[in-house]
N, C-alpha and C positions, 0 to 999 in steps of 0.2 A: 822750738815753742817757743813762749810767752812765760811769765810768771810774773803772777800780783808784786803790783811800784802801789808801798805804803804814799806818796806823794799822788800817785794815779789813779785810788782806789774810792769810793765810793759803798756805803752799806747802807742796803736796801731789804726793810724785815716787810714781810708781807702777814696782814692778818693774826699773829697772833693772840688770837686776844680767846678770852674767858670761858665763852660757850665751846669755839672749837678746840682749843685743848685739850676740856675734863672729855670727848671723844676719843682721845690715842692714849699713848702712851707715854704720857705730859713730864714725867717728869727728864725721862733724856733732851727730847724739842727745849725744854724750855733751859737747862742747862747748856747745850751748847749756842743760846740765843743767844742770850743771858750771858755768854765765858763772848761769845765773838764782839755784841756790844760793846758789852766792857772794854776788850782788850783795842775795837778803835778808837772807846773814846780816850784811851792811855795813848793812842798812839795819835791821835789830832785827825780821828777817818771822818769824813761826815757821813749821817747816821738819819735816812728815811727813814719814818715807819706808817703803813696804812692799815686801816681800821674798814672792814668790813662793817656796814650798819652796825656798831655801835651801841644802837640801841638795843640788838635786839642780839643780838653776838658780843654781845658788854665790851667791854677797856681793853689793851694790849695789856695782859699779865701781869700783875705787880713785880718777879723777882727776874723782868725784863724791862719792867718801865721804870726799878730804881736803878739800872745800870746809864741808862740815856741821858746825854746832858739837855737840862733847861730850855733850848736853845734849837733842839733834835724841831723840827716838822711834823707834824701828824695830822696824816692826810685820812676824811673819814670818806670813803668810794659807796657806788651800787655797783658799780660796775668791776667785772672777772677781773679785765684790765686793769691794772692801774695806772696808765698813762692819758686810757679813758677818763682821767678826773683832775677838772680843770684844778692847773699850775702845779701837779707832779710832772711834765715834765719838762719846765721854763725850772720849776726849782731842780730840781737832777740835772743841771744842761748851767744850771750857775753855777754852782761850783768847779768847773772848767774838766771832772776827771772823768776818763776814758772806762775805767774799769770798773764793771759793777758785780760787787755780791751779791747775790741775792739769796733769801731761803723764806721756808715759811711753810704758813695753809692754806688751802691745799692744794697738795703739789700738780696735779692734773688740773687743774681747772686755776686760781690766781697768779700760782706762779708760774704756772705754765705762759698763758697768754701776757702777761705782763714782758717775762724773757721775749717770747714771741717776738711783738713788738719793741720790746732798748733791743734785739738783736735788728731790725726794719731802721730804727734810727741809726747803724753802725755802731754801737757799745759794744766790748767784747761782754764777752756774761758769764760769770763763775757760779757758779750752781750748789749752792753747799746743798751735798744730797743729803749727810745727816743731821742738816740742817730742815728742813723741809719735812713733810709730813700729810700727809690721804687718811681717811678714817678707812678706805682698803688696800689693802696691800699689794697686789695684780691695777687700783690706778696709781699706785703712784708709783710700780718700776715703769705703765706704760710713758705716766708722763716726763718721766726721767728719761726714756729714750725716747719720747718726741721734741722732749728740749738737745739735748745732745746732738741729734741728728739733724737739726736745725739753725746748729753752729752755738750752742751753751757749749762749756766748759765744767765737765758735773767736775765735783770736789768736793773735800772733805773741812772741816773744821783746823783741824791738826795743821793743812796742808795752809791755811787762809790767813792761819795765825802765823804756822814760820816762815811762810813767803813774807809776811807784812815787814817779822822784828830782821830779816835778812841774816842775821849774826845773833847769840846768847854777847855779847857785846854789844847791844843795844840795851840803855838806860831799864827797857822791861819786860827786860826775858826774862827774870825770876819771878813775876810776878805775875806776864802773862800763864811759861811755863807753870805754875801750882796750878791756872784754871785747869788743867789738863788729867792734873796726876790722880 
C-alpha cells in the first residue's frame, strides 16, 4: 500500500470558482481546499490550479487563492479534462512528481475526466473526496466510484495532511494541525 510522500506530491485544484462554489455547500469545500493549499505551501509542495471558463464562472474563490504562492500556475480551460488544456500536462511533468493529489468541482465531470487522463499518463492519483463536490449527490457518488474503479486512490483531507507531515516532529505540525481543529 502506498502513502503520500511530500517530496513526490503535487496538488491540483480543479475549478474551485465563484459561480460553481455558490451552487454548493461552499463553506465545507472551500475550507478544505484552502487548508490543503496552505499546507502544500508550508511544505513546499507544488500547486497547479485550473479555472473552467473564468469569464462566465468567475475566478478561483478568494479563500483558496489567498493561500496560494504567487508563482502558482493558473490555467484557464474550456475542456473538462484539464490535460487537454495546452501546457497543463507539461507543467505537471516539469515538477517531476508522480503523486497527484486532486480535488475540486465538479467531481463527476472535470475532476473525473482529469483523473482518468492522469492515470493514463501513469501518475498515482489521490482524489480528496471531502474536498470535491458536485451539485447533485448521486453524480458526486458516481464520480467518486468511477475514479476508484479506474485506479485512483480515494482519500480525505486529514489523511493527505498527515501523510504529508509524516511525524509530529515536522516543523509545520502544529500549524497544519490547527487547520483541522
